[in-house]
N, C-alpha and C positions, 0 to 999 in steps of 0.2 A: 830721316825720311819726312818729307812734307805731306800735307794733306792731299787726298784725292777726292775731289768734289764732283758729285753728280747733280746736274740741274735739269729739272723736267720742264717741258713746254717751251723749248728754246726757239720755236718758230714764231713765238710772240715777240713783239718789239721790246717789251720790258725784260723778259727772261733772257733774251739774247744779249742785251746790254749787261745784265747782271752777270751772265756767264763770262763775257769778255773782261769785265771789271775784276772778277775773281781770278781769271787767268793771269792778270798782271800783278796780282798781289804776291809779295814775298812770303815764303812758307807754304805756298800751295804748289805742289809739283804738277798736278794735272787736273783739268776740268773737263768733264764729259757732259755733253749736252744731248738730251734725248727728245725726240718728237717723231711724229709720223711723217712730217714733211720737212724738207730743208728750208731754213729761214731765208728770206729774200736778202737780208743784210749780211754783212761780213761777220764771220765767226773766227777771226784770227786768234790763234792760241787755244782754241777749244776743239776738242775731238768730238765730232758729231756722230751719233749712232742712231740710225733709224729704228725706232722701237715704239710699240704701242703700250703705254703704261696700263691699259685696261686688260692686258694679257700677262701670263706668268713669265714672259720673256724678260721683263724688267728685272727679275731675280737673277737671270743669267748675266745680264749686263753688270749688275752690282758685283757678282762673283768674279767675272772675267777681268773687270777693271780694278778690282780690289778697293772698292769705294768705302771710305770711312765717314764721309759727310754727305748727306742728302739735302738738297735745297729744292723743295717741292713748290713750284710756281705755276703749275698747270691747273689753276683754279680760277675760273672767270665766267661771267655771263656768256652764253653761247649765242652766236649769230646764226647757228645752224638748226635751231629748233630746240624745244624744251627737252625732248627725250635724249637727243645727242648731248646736250649740255649736262644733264644729270648723269649720264653714263660716263662722260669724261671726268667730271668733278668727283663724283662719289665712288663709282666703281674703280676709276683710275687710282684714286687715293687708297682704296682698300688693297689694291694689288701692290702699290708701292710699299705700304706698311707691312703687308705680308712678306714681301721680299726683305725688308729691313729686319723683320722678326726672325727670319731664317739666317740672316747674316751674322757671323761672329766678329765681323770687322767694323760694321757701322757703329759709330760712337756719338754721332750728332745728327739731329734732324731739325731743319728749319722750314717752317710752314709759312708761305705767303698767303695769309688769310685776308679777310675783308671786314670792314666796319659794318657790312650788311648783316653780320650775325646779331646785331642789336635791333634790327628791324626799324620801323618808324611808326609812331602812333601818337595820338594827342596826349597820352599819359606818360610820355618819355621824360626822363630827368633833363635838366638843363645841359649836363655834360655826362656822357657815359664813362664810368670807370670800368676797368677790366673785369671787376667782380659783379657788375650790374647785369641782371637777367633781362632778356628782351621782354617787352610788354606785349607787342603785337607786330605782325608783318613778317613773320618768319615761317609761315605755314606752307608757302608755295614758292616756286621759282628759285632763283639763285640764292636768296637769303636762306632758304631751307637747305640748299646744298651746303652752304658755308657752315651752318649749324651742325649738320650731319658729319661733315669732314672733321670739324674740330672735336666732335664726340669720339670719332674713331681714333684720332690722334691721342686723346686722353686715355683711351683704352690701351693703346700701344704703350704709352708711358707707364701704365701700371704693370704691364707684362715685361717691359724692358727698362727697369729703373736705372740701368747702367748707361742708357742713352740720354744725352743732353738734348732737351727739346725746347725750341724757341718758336713761339707763335706770334706773328706780326699782323695785327689787325689794322690795315691801312685804310684811311679815307681814300677816295678815288684820286688817282694821279691825273692831273690836268696838264697836258703837254701836247703841243701841236703834232708830235710824231708818235704819240702813244694813244691808241684808240681806247675810249672808255664811254660808258653810257651817257655821263654828263657832258663829256666833250662832244659827242655826237649831237646831243640836244642843243648845246650852245651854238653849233654851226648852222642850225636852221635859220631861215630868214625871219621867222616869227616864232615866239616862245609861248606855247599854251601853258596856262597856269590855272589853278583852282581859285575861283572867286572867293575872296575873304581870307586867303592864306598867303603868307609871305615867309616861306621856310628858310631856316638858317642852314647854310651849306658850308662845308669844310673840305679843303683840298690838300693833297700832298704833292710836294715838288719832286720831280723825277730824281734829282740829285740826292735829296734826303732819303727817298725810298731805296735807291741803290746803295747808299752809304750804310744804311741800317742793315741791309742784307749782308753786306761785306763784313760789318763788325760782328754780326751774329755768327758768321762762319769763323772768323779769325779768333774771336774770344769765346769764353764760356758764359753765356747769358741766358740761363734757363728761365722760363716763365712766359707769360703772355703780355704783350705790350701794344697799346694803341699808338699809331703813327699818323700824325697829321700836322699841318702848319697851324701856328697859333691863330686864334681869332676865328670869326665866322663872317660870311658874306650873305646878305639877304638876296633872295632871287630877284627882287625888284632892283637892287643895287647892281647886280650882275647884268641885268637887261639894259639898264641905263648906260653902263660902261661900254657895252657892246653896241649901243645905238640901235637896238632891235625892239620892236613892239611886243608887248605881252598881250596875248589873246585870252581874256578871262572866260573860263568855262564853269558850269555848275559843278560843285564838288561831287554830287551824286552822279555817278557815271563818268567821272573825270578821265579814267583810264581809256575808255572807249572814245570819248570826245577828243582827247589829245591825240590818240592814234589816227583819227579821221583827219584832224587838222594837219598833222605832219605828213600824212599820206597825200593830202591835197597839194602840198608843195613839193612832192616828189622825193620824200625822204621817209625815214622810219624812226620809231622810238622804242627803247627797250621796254618790254612788258613789266620789268621789275622796278621801273623808275617812278611810277605814279605816286606811290606812298611817300617817297623821299621828296617829291615835288610838292606834296601837301604839308607834311609834318617836319621835314628836315631831319638833321642829325648832327650832333657835335660831340667830340671826344675829349676826354681829359687825358693829357699826355704827361702827367706828373711822373708816372712809373718809368716812362721812356727816359726822362731826364735823370731821375734820382736813383733808379735801380739799373736800368740798361746802361745809362751813362752817355746819352746822346741828346744834344740840344738841336732841334730842327733849325736849319739855316734860314728858311723862307717861311713867312707868314702866309696864311690863306689868301690875304689880299694881294701879296706880292706874287704868289703863284698865279692867281687869276689875271693880274695885270700883264705878266709875262706872256701868258697864253693869249690874251686879247691882242697884244701887239704882234704875236706870231701868225695869227690866222687872218685870212682874207675872207670877209663875210660871204657866205654862199658858195665857197669853193673849198672842197676837201683837199687837205694836204696829202701827198702820197703816204700810204701806210703799208709797210711790208709785213708779210707773215700772217699767221692766223691770230685773230683777236680773241 
């Protein structure tokens, strides 16, 4: 018998691609995708179940489908307000873990986490290791959600030592068809930035992110791993490559000023992005190479250049599903 894999959040562009990729893998008999809404894209090979992970019904899905591997990808900044985002990220994760706790069949849990767990501050190390604690910037918003989610997963690991748990802390995926806070920011006609700051940014290629998820499911790779393309790109370098002007704003009150600038051009900016746009963040991916066994195919610079060539300035590419 092959694996039966459940993927959460399949209405999002990334999770739907991950589910389809898993369905094509040898040794996987069935992939079940759950979400509250049907994804706009194709889910060929994936059984879709309309279910809200914030409710106990997710436990019934695990039992009925005889799921042995859970891939939890329903963790992301919400475009529907802070309360809705926290409920989906934190309460949803708690319900999924509770369902896994009750299951006698689940043997593997893969968490699609985020580098946001490290926060962003002027006291950050040059490169974050998986063992590095956040210095600042994780007390509110999506970073706080990511920290809480990982703490619940660690608690689950203590209660169920028989379950293999892989946590993937990915830098933001930058792709024309995958919505992300930095991707939305770079699509604006002007780029607000904090005066005197030039943050180091790091990106993950879509193919690398998908491959790491698939390998975590197919093999046994317990642990926590940073996922990102090699190298960094300064915000000023990114702006020059895009051919877009930077609007310098005072560091004090930068979040408010950036929001006003972006609103003036008819767009919006993620409320969790302002610290990253001041202090940046970079990940050490040694563990991904030496322990997990995967070498990222694309560098941060290559990821950005592919993205730059794919987008048309000022025009949003079609994006399907919930972000």
